[in-house]
Steps between C-alpha positions, in 0.01 A plus 500: 500500500490536117866420451526247776603145400209277446635234728512753779144614428378140499677424824344802660155395390544153632631619822192737536267210425658297767409749776198456728299821453317439813804513727588787722831572344390467140580874423857461655565183301388674172726791578800259556433331167488832314811625673684174403368530149645851444829409657523206266433721205773746612744206556448359152539841344806592699689165455379445148443133566268255335144608562359158501419415860306202637209511742721321763768759467251780533344340807846463654563869449173595666566265794854634532371856502235415753754338721728802493207725564379302799859469634528886488152537674622244763815701567304840522255338740766396737672842463181673607445247779836611647312760729252250622767249604699783670188588702465130608852538656326723762214260569430401853446142372836328512398264212431795263845652583683163445324440167588841377854447598513182294336684206785746488757218528353329193458835318873552547586166356311597190685833478190706537599867547289570812644198698795678663277799599260262673796320668636829637159582650478138637828555685324731738333190646844411641376691808175290528440334836332198322763227479340337198505821298861570619613155372326545171663849442847342562413210272386756229822688537702178461302394199544822323848623582701206652402150381437321172130499409345157534753350742284574808776735628757221527738625229639847501558703191866566395651750753558744222132496409389539859726804544351647168150445625568666845674793320204568272261471797690723736598762250139591416361470857382790715575538873203288623559231245876490590406437868288206395764365268759531778276299731460216243872496425582490874271203558655314207858578605424376855371174341811482288283467186675781300838352378802694644644529140216752431651745735846449353353596161335806655825615656666473162214704344529759783869553435540452117176595338506826286120545580429720809162341524640151498765578753258669745242211464779239555622678810140533629435127461832429681379720786169316511676161522743649766216582737426115524868374466752749614774292349398626165661846587669441833854408438822689434505395128130583447536837671804582276284393206215720619731791552616482129180408339259728697710791626800491271609700191215411281248617749680831547567566130139420392341629826319180518300569820264200449794259523652697797158479686483124438858446618436712813188287571706177458760644752221509764496118499871501618592424862838627628684434821635834620761327715649322186647816359803335329301254271482541137120536527530793739758677286289467188203634703701817574560561116129440452416763754723752328311436175167517663598848632566611144151386404337672798675831441372494133834608365424317166176697456454762234311801624360564152322173500193474720441131419852424617426630852148331496658160440788569746251541795442122512869415471585747778237366729611136473863611529431665837315195615803278402734728697296433817538126430871491405651759746533441869501876555257640234442819691862612430481431145169678465645807675784508249252458225292796613813720551623414156177574328448813696840626374412412141148651529545820706883531530493573887724209583759629259496861628356625171127536537315495173219749420298234319485135412329300236141384596585136405816504720286642785247223446758238527634647814152513663435137403827373651471706827143395559547128426806483717279654776242235453762215493662642821149474667478136398860438593459654844180292578684182378788567735258560777333173432834323495595649838154402646529149387858467635393629834199275503732200423734602764219538757361158399844347547533659846159382604588143389827499682327627817244232481762225458691630792194494718390154390854356560492671845813697419306793641421451860236769510204446257351843587836668406483308166150630439598857581798471267280393208249777561782751528644379168164519332424831637839650389446354156156655466649841620787467261265417203265804587819728510620362164153570343510849617838550353389358171193725504724796573724413205220452251296805623780759534836380356447374154307801356565730794843547635696284267660590160177398307296748706705786357332455168144445609420868494622514142283213399194671670576828321518339159171317556326806645624722203336263255793447271275383218728622217691179579278197544792288601630734769135546635446129510844434661444772762159383597601133526790624719253687716281186538794286603611759766142493624502125533788530748382754742149538637571862582618576150203310370243704691671824408498442121189291428311828398778579260483168345131512436537850368758377259258212387212745428733759333678248275459552119226271351756341272742406787342169583821356629521772777150446624536121484821518707323711759208265528734198557701695749173610689433112544849455657446798728148383616659158572793643704337778677121432509429750770668796327335410170149441636382858458597488124322180421227681307755647267620155409156394420469817281775364274245247362358788306825583318472535125775248452418132492837404630470728802154380583620140472792559730278696736249196522791264546632698790161530663422135459833409660445735798133403555568130490796533734304713745718804456216735434149462634208409273270805519246666272781630280522149349205604286763648270619141428138391464442762231798339308288175456284677236649846425851423404578431138794280573394127536790403735405786740140380504610147570735606770225700682279190488783283629546733808129472599523125436791458731333718767187294496705189592598642833294384808352833578423579132593865483284537182190470717618781739599721210182479294310785678782736457566404142123552422498843662827615324387381163181679534684825596745462214220460248604184335299406186192279573620204301849520642363528857285193454777285343717593797231406752413182329863396522549603868172346627600169355742470796230523757426135590394479864131532592584745792688734271214503244249576773704777655553665145125484428431703809775745431397547134131557601596769737704668224194587302421787728837655434465474118498851332387392148301241331798342341653443846180302616530290180871420589411401851213285388722335248753427780212323699418295200858361485484350847415152576161535661368251772190499713651735760600743224132511376382560854746790524384646164145487631588663831694774317239551244432864601863592411461444134124495423515856368765386244290226340342741256829477301485227249865407558458466876182298472660274237790424748264414783294284261808301403554435874151354527560279189824381645341409844221310329752273341650402835432131564468528888325835555236429764376862603285539188248721689770757565603492135141545374446788745815672371432441136137636546635815673749556217226479238258729709769774535606457135147575381448806717 
């Protein structure tokens, strides 16, 4: 301060004298003045300006500095509040959710960096059953991406700006976010809120942009819009445009699998009339099918590039799906595809068998064969449904005609008319039963049995059984193919379920993708063939102990889905999920485990009540930590609301004392008793069952839990049997002292 200008020193002194030394923020204000003082010195030295400065100028600088500092603190405060507001989106209170949504909308208007992230999470609320929340999400989507701020959603942004906003949103979205975005776009397209010009701009970007990411995102948004309004893609000119933009030369030369995938998805919105085989639309569709075949065969893939094949999988899957939509005879096209790929992979079709093939090429072959098998299953069942509906319509029509004939007395014999109706209905039912048997025969024995696909099933099994871990992609593709084959045939499923679990347990610790795929497939198998899967249910619960967070999360999602849909029975094994409430390090897993029990408790029979004895027993056998056990029990017992349930559990828990093999177990049982809602009858049961736990009262923990029950009962406003309570409390104290 020796060389500081005198005016600055005086201004600093005056500013300090003006402070209230008794205020809470005195030290902070003093630090602000000193900081501004030294900055002013540096400024005058650097700029070599006149050192004379007035008190007013000095105070202005201090005020400006304090304003900027407070503004920065304000911004940082909101930035750290981001997580709190995102948690509010999951609140059970709709008002909290709506206010959090509005916060993210306003934050976006002020260009705060976390706003878009919050909006992406908010879009998951598109699936909410609350009409008010759903409406607010759509309004938020409009405010942020579609309309001009401050116009109450009455004025849209320029079409180019809307297209740009949607491109940025979709290009950075993951699969779940994309599904929510698609739902929002579909609703807005149906309401004709998004201008049609936006899709024209997106078509232009998809065909002319030099950015692969932009082309793919544009085609993806077009596909989303097409699911709500097929006219966006369903015309001869649009199909020709889609062929060139999504499956044309640019896609081939750059191996742009993301754009090809989006284009194939868009093609699934198209509706073709197989009878109109001379229309321009039909002719273009045939050209598209030819290009889809090239994508499916992976001719453009480079075997030296693993990532190239990994991205190809998604494009091939959607391309196969598109063929089943565009073609009137997809099974013939699929047979040609399999034959061509077999010749390219093994060479048998060409008469020149190869002694070896590249692992990535074999991976692509397994993927195509298995996905075609799965689509044939869906296609067969769809045809069966169409035939069944047609026969039902015919039977209904016949029945109505017979009734009309009888009512108009065309038929002279009423009894004969009744017999005719019964005969028609009986024949219809017999034909329907016969058709179902044929479909069962096809799915069970034809697709992965006697057909061309069945020829390659043993090869898939052999690759999986050999554990081809030297190629992660091949092992993943072969295992996924095996799972798809198992989803088709119950016999095939029963035969190879042990192999699937062996593959899971033997998978390398770093191959999380393989184990995750198996867990998801197990959910599908349990849903499709519950009887065949039932003996292996414990193995699925065992996946909750996997080292990978992703595998555990998928396992819990699958189990939650199966339990809530009554595909697997709730038994004592559910204690594995209860352990996740406290033991798992991943917060989403803990929250999902709690959500499962919360949903179960809503059912009329409250399965949580029936499961509690088994859960307590199994947790005791497993040896869960004392604190974890008690946190789990405190959570589960909160769902026991009915008096009758509390009374029954009191009796069951008292009887459990005689089976305890350690002091810690008696402490845990007494803690469970303390969590129940005790009424007069419960106290009487505790007194009647006194002999079952009297010998455990020497333990401080046990006595403390019973004492807490006494304290709780004394606070009950309408407890009349005070003599029973006094007698029970006296006996507790007597045995405590002995």
